[in-house]
N, C-alpha and C positions, 0 to 999 in steps of 0.2 A: 724780430730779432731770435726767437728760441729755433727758427729753421734757418738760421747762417751758419755755415760749417765751422768758421773761425769760432763764434761763439760756443759752439757745441764742443769743437776741442778743447777750448780751454776750460769748459764745466767739467769735462770728464778727466783734464789733468789734474784737477786740484786734488792738494794732499792733506789730510789730517795730521798735524804733528805738535810736538810740543815745543814752544818757543824757548829762548834764553831765560826769562823768569819762571819757566815751569808753566806757563798759560799754554791752553791750547789755542791754536790757530789754523786757519784754513788756509794754505796758500798754493799758489803754482810751483812747481819744481823750480830749481835754480836754473835760470837763463830762459824760462818762459813767462808769457806775461798772462795777468788774469782780469784784465780791464773790462771786457764784454761781459766776464762772468760776475764782478763787481757790480756792475751797471744792472744785469738782471736780477741779482740778489738785492739791491737795494728798490729796485723796483717791485719786486716781490713784498717786500717789506711792507713797503707803501702803500700797495694794494690791499694788503692783508690787514694792515691797520684800520683801512676804511671798511673793511668788512667786520671790523669788531675784535680784531686779533690786537696786535699792538707792537709796535716797535719801539724799543728801548734803547736811547741813544748812549746811556752810560754802559750798558753792557756790550755794545757794539763798539764803544771807545774802548772798554777794558780788553777786548779781544783784539784790537788792532793796534795798540800803543803798549809796548814793551815796559814804557815805563810807569804805567799806572800797576798797582798792584792788584791782583785777583780778589774776589769778595773773601775768599778763604784766608790769603794773605790778611788783608785789611781788618779780619778779627783778632789777629794778632798785635795789632799796633796800640800804641797810647791813644787816648781820646784827641789829644792834639794833632798827632799824625794821621788820624782819620779827617780830622777838620780840615787840614790841609788838603789831602785827597780830595774831600767833596769840592772844596773850593775849587780846584785845579778843573775837576770834571764840569763844574758849572762855567766855569770860564770858556771850555771848549766847546759846550754846548751852546753857548750864546755867541761863540764865534771869535772870543778874544783872544 
């Protein structure tokens, strides 16, 4: 997959930018796709986890879901709000 021209083009077109909620995100420019790049990143994370690294689904979800607060934003919340966010993340990880 890494020698596929489409995948290489997608990887090199990715941009780091700040989303609407102030969270950093890595996305394709408007009108372009990053499907192959996402697959490569996901597989890289899985392989890295198998080698003793670690894939943190919570961090991935926070980076890809603008409705979730960043960790810095969460620190400013009440305990009740933080509990609600944690329950949402747990449900997302379980696939509910």
